[in-house]
C-alpha positions, -999 to +999 in steps of 0.1 A: -557-231-447-567-235-411-550-261-389-564-296-393-574-317-363-565-350-379-557-379-356-550-416-360-560-444-336-546-480-334-562-510-317-541-541-316-569-567-314-564-604-309-564-612-347-560-579-365-546-544-363-573-517-367-561-482-378-585-453-381-576-418-394-602-392-386-608-354-384-627-332-361-643-305-382-663-280-361-688-302-342-685-332-365-661-361-366-653-375-401-635-408-408-608-403-435-594-439-437-599-473-421-573-501-424-575-536-410-546-560-413-549-596-400-521-612-381-513-639-355-494-627-325-517-620-296-530-646-271-553-636-243-543-599-247-506-608-244-483-601-274-465-634-281-451-626-316-438-590-316-425-593-352-460-601-366-476-573-348-450-548-360-453-560-396-491-556-394-488-521-380-463-510-407-486-524-434-517-506-420-498-473-417-483-476-452-516-483-468-533-454-451-505-430-457-503-438-494-540-432-499-541-400-478-510-385-493-492-378-460-472-399-436-489-410-403-463-403-376-481-405-343-512-424-330-536-429-302-531-464-288-557-486-272-546-509-243-567-540-232-583-538-198-561-565-182-552-561-145-566-526-144-567-508-111-587-476-104-576-451-077-596-420-069-579-389-057-593-357-043-571-326-046-577-290-034-566-262-057-560-226-046-571-199-071-547-170-070-564-148-096-599-150-082-611-168-113-604-204-123-578-206-151-568-236-172-534-236-154-553-242-121-569-273-135-536-285-149-520-280-115-547-301-099-542-330-123-504-328-119-508-331-081-532-360-084-509-381-107-481-379-083-498-408-065-477-440-069-495-474-066-478-508-070-446-510-090-461-533-116-487-507-126-485-477-150-508-447-153-529-450-185-560-428-181-570-397-162-607-394-163-641-390-147-631-356-134-656-338-111-651-302-100-665-289-068-668-251-067-687-231-040-704-264-030-716-272-064-702-302-083-700-304-121-681-323-148-679-292-169-645-275-171-649-245-147-630-219-166-635-183-153-656-194-123-652-170-094-637-186-063-607-187-040-603-224-041-620-255-056-615-293-054-612-319-080-622-356-078-601-375-103-601-412-112-567-426-121-566-458-141-535-480-140-527-510-163-502-538-161-468-523-169-456-554-187-486-555-211-485-517-216-448-517-225-451-546-249-479-528-269-460-495-268-428-512-279-445-526-310-458-492-319-423-476-316-407-504-336-432-497-364-417-462-365-446-444-348-449-420-319-476-424-292-497-393-288-518-408-260-528-442-245-564-452-236-580-483-220-603-500-245-632-499-221-628-462-214-627-456-251-659-475-256-676-456-228-667-423-245-680-434-279-712-449-265-719-421-239-720-447-212-708-423-184-739-402-190-762-433-187-751-445-153-761-417-130-787-439-112-781-474-123-754-500-131-743-508-166-721-538-176-702-531-208-696-563-225-668-563-252-669-596-271-638-603-291-625-635-307-604-648-278-620-632-247-648-611-233-642-580-212-668-570-186-666-534-174-688-521-146-701-485-147-721-466-121-726-430-110-708-418-141-677-438-133-658-468-146-655-489-114-638-522-125-630-545-154-628-583-155-619-606-184-634-639-193-610-661-213-637-670-238-648-653-269-666-662-301-634-679-313-645-711-296-676-711-318-654-707-349-632-735-338-661-759-333-673-751-368-639-756-383-634-789-366-668-803-376-666-793-413-629-788-419-633-753-433-610-723-432-611-698-403-622-669-425-651-690-439-662-700-405-662-665-392-681-652-422-707-680-418-713-672-382-714-634-386-737-634-417-759-665-412-761-678-376-794-674-358-787-696-328-821-713-331-840-738-352-854-722-383-884-735-404-863-731-436-832-742-419-824-770-444-813-745-470-775-745-477-756-715-464-722-727-476-712-750-505-677-761-514-658-789-531-635-813-513-618-843-530-641-839-561-671-841-538-696-813-532-701-805-495-727-782-479-736-767-446-772-759-439-785-732-416-797-756-390-764-776-391-745-743-385-768-734-356-765-769-341-727-767-339-723-732-324-754-727-303-743-748-273-710-729-272-728-695-273-753-706-246-724-717-224-709-682-229-741-666-219-742-686-187-706-676-179-716-639-183-747-644-161-726-661-134-700-633-135-725-605-132-751-620-108-736-603-077-743-569-093-780-576-096-783-576-058-769-541-057-795-524-078-809-520-113-786-532-140-784-536-178-760-548-204-745-529-233-728-552-258-703-543-285-670-554-300-661-576-329-684-604-318-715-582-319-711-580-357-727-615-354-763-603-361-780-635-349-765-633-314-794-609-305-817-640-304-799-651-272-803-619-253-834-630-235-812-656-218-791-629-201-801-621-165-807-584-173-819-563-202-794-560-230-788-538-260-761-535-287-741-504-294-732-499-330-712-467-340-731-445-363-702-425-378-701-430-416-673-453-425-672-469-390-706-485-386-694-518-372-692-530-336-656-539-342-648-502-346-662-490-312-628-488-294-610-472-324-636-444-326-639-439-289-602-430-286-608-399-306-635-386-282-614-396-251-585-376-265-606-346-273-620-345-238-586-347-222-570-323-247-593-295-235-570-295-205-537-306-220-539-282-250-516-304-271-515-291-307-498-322-322-518-343-347-510-375-366-486-357-388-473-322-396-497-295-407-475-289-438-477-325-448-515-325-445-518-294-467-495-309-493-514-342-493-547-324-497-534-304-526-519-335-542-552-353-539-571-325-554-547-324-584-550-362-588-588-360-587-587-333-614-564-355-636-586-385-631-617-365-640-601-354-672-590-390-681-625-403-673-641-377-695-618-386-724-625-423-720-662-417-719-659-397-752-640-425-768-666-451-758-694-429-769-677-423-803-672-461-808-710-465-803 
């Protein structure tokens, strides 16, 4: 049995832990398992209840491990883009053999990461690498290119050390190892192929979550900067809860599945019915829209204000994703944005939700980096994977036999 390229990614979002286990098979990526565990413990990207986060992580890992038949031991971890700094480095690399080897590229990266910025920052991502060989620049790994020397332009991304360590500490307390760390905006860019779309224009990546909104600026194939607005769709949820005294999960479901953010001709139809103190209560579609639309429009205005300086620099467009873009009706407000906008929805089977964009992007970010690092570790041991697959096959065979027997019994009774 050939080695399996099976990895696991973890995103500690503001209201849930998202765990994805997936496998690269030839040119395809397949999702093997998705686990989401809700918790309270993160406020404005800061972990405020470590115990709750650790408990949610353990539950997600246990659930996935039990289903897959092997223990998840190490993961790719997403870090929120808070206080992120980008530093570009250019290094010159001498080629002793006359042809570029992988070790030459590795030496160039090792030299670049020696750079030390402020003490409160920690290196998270090495990316957007451009190679210049014989006067020609390329992003392709230049193995076996003939030259005496070449240069590398490398972007180094640093995150707030305190935030980074708090997330890493939760993962380690959950009994997991960290294979690699990735900024959430960088992961989204890999999943949505944003780097390739920004050669001649500006793209603002808008990641809408429950508590906040992250704005990431891309241009010329690079991630330039990230800013966070301390407002997400959670304020819309809170307004609906306060007006109708309903549970959070009901308010979220109503907004995601029903809201259109505009008056509807058939808007008097009920979208939610419940009983309270022996009295039947209802919320109509127009009542729902009336409560949340002012908050959503105010959010649009904040985004416009934050991004208006970019419009003066050149052509710009928005790409929106994140948990909040699972709100289908939000697209009706896009014309109010000050630039063209589109939504990115992952198309991988098993992960077709905007909330999964970060989780899936980490796999592609890791694969790109690992072409250079050549790290053979996966989410568990190869032997455990093989045993888990064999056990699953045996279980499927047994279930098939039982199902067949049960079907025969039912048919006989007929």
